[in-house]
Structure formats: structure tokens, C-alpha cells
C-alpha positions in Angstrom: -17.1 -13.6 -23.5 -15.0 -10.6 -22.4 -12.7 -10.6 -19.5 -11.9 -7.5 -17.5 -8.3 -6.8 -16.5 -8.0 -5.9 -12.9 -4.2 -5.5 -12.8 -3.1 -3.8 -9.7 -6.6 -3.0 -8.3 -6.2 -5.4 -5.4 -3.2 -3.5 -3.8 -5.0 -0.2 -4.0 -8.2 -1.6 -2.4 -6.2 -3.2 0.4 -4.3 0.0 1.1 -7.5 2.1 1.1 -9.2 -0.5 3.4 -6.3 -0.4 5.8 -6.2 3.4 5.9 -10.0 3.6 6.3 -10.0 1.0 9.1 -7.2 2.9 10.9 -9.1 6.2 10.6 -12.3 4.6 11.9 -10.5 2.9 14.8 -8.8 6.2 15.8 -12.0 8.1 15.7 -13.8 5.5 17.9 -10.9 5.4 20.3 -11.0 9.2 20.6 -14.7 9.4 21.1 -14.8 6.7 23.8 -11.6 7.7 25.7 -12.2 9.5 29.0 -9.9 12.5 28.4 -10.2 16.2 28.5 -10.7 18.1 25.2 -7.1 19.5 25.3 -5.7 15.9 25.7 -7.9 14.6 23.0 -6.9 17.3 20.6 -3.2 16.8 21.3 -3.7 13.0 20.7 -5.6 13.7 17.5 -2.8 16.0 16.2 -0.3 13.2 17.0 -2.4 10.7 15.0 -2.7 13.1 12.1 1.1 13.7 12.1 1.8 10.0 12.2 -0.7 9.4 9.3 1.0 12.1 7.2 4.4 10.5 7.8 3.1 7.1 6.8 1.2 8.3 3.7 4.3 10.2 2.6 6.2 6.9 2.4 3.5 5.2 0.3 4.5 6.6 -3.2 8.2 5.5 -2.7 7.1 2.1 -1.4 4.8 1.6 -4.4 7.6 2.7 -6.8 10.0 0.2 -5.2 7.5 -2.6 -5.4 6.7 -1.8 -9.0 10.4 -1.7 -9.9 11.0 -5.1 -8.1 8.0 -6.6 -9.9 9.2 -5.4 -13.3 12.7 -6.8 -12.7 11.3 -10.2 -11.6 9.0 -10.4 -14.7 11.8 -9.4 -17.1 14.2 -12.0 -15.4 11.5 -14.7 -15.7 11.0 -14.0 -19.4 14.6 -13.6 -20.4 15.9 -16.3 -22.8 18.0 -18.8 -21.0 21.5 -19.5 -22.4 20.8 -23.3 -22.6 18.0 -22.7 -25.1 20.1 -20.7 -27.6 20.8 -22.4 -30.8 18.2 -25.1 -30.3 15.3 -25.3 -32.7 11.9 -26.5 -31.5 
């Protein structure tokens, strides 16, 4: 029986789902809001700018999380000083 490695796939799916949900919510709000075309366009530009700023932070956040995870894993698997010199 083969097992498939799904390392890291959960985080990407959650991020995409959150971004997709935000986009759908914004679109519905814009379509249902009783505003003029000019006000709606201005609001839409604001949403797009905010989304761009947020998305620009994602790569740095992922790098930081990856680095922290690597450090935690390497610390967990470092040999402990109390175990040196002892034979199993």
C-alpha cells in the first residue's frame, strides 16, 4: 500500500480558500450595495489595493513560518547532552 505525502498542502489550500472567500464576499457586497457607480468603483479600487498589500506580505510570512518550523524541527532532533557517552 502506497501513501501519498501531502506535506504543506493544507496551508496552501487554506490560504486559497480564505482569499477566494474574501473575493466572493467583496463581490457580493459590491453588487448588493445601494451606491452609485462612481462610489462602487472607488470602493472596489480600495479593496484591490488592500488585497495587493495583503498578498505582498504572504511570501515573507511563509518564509518566516518555514524558517521557524525548520528551527523547531532541528532543535527537536538535536542530540541531548545527557545522552552522550551512553550506549543503548
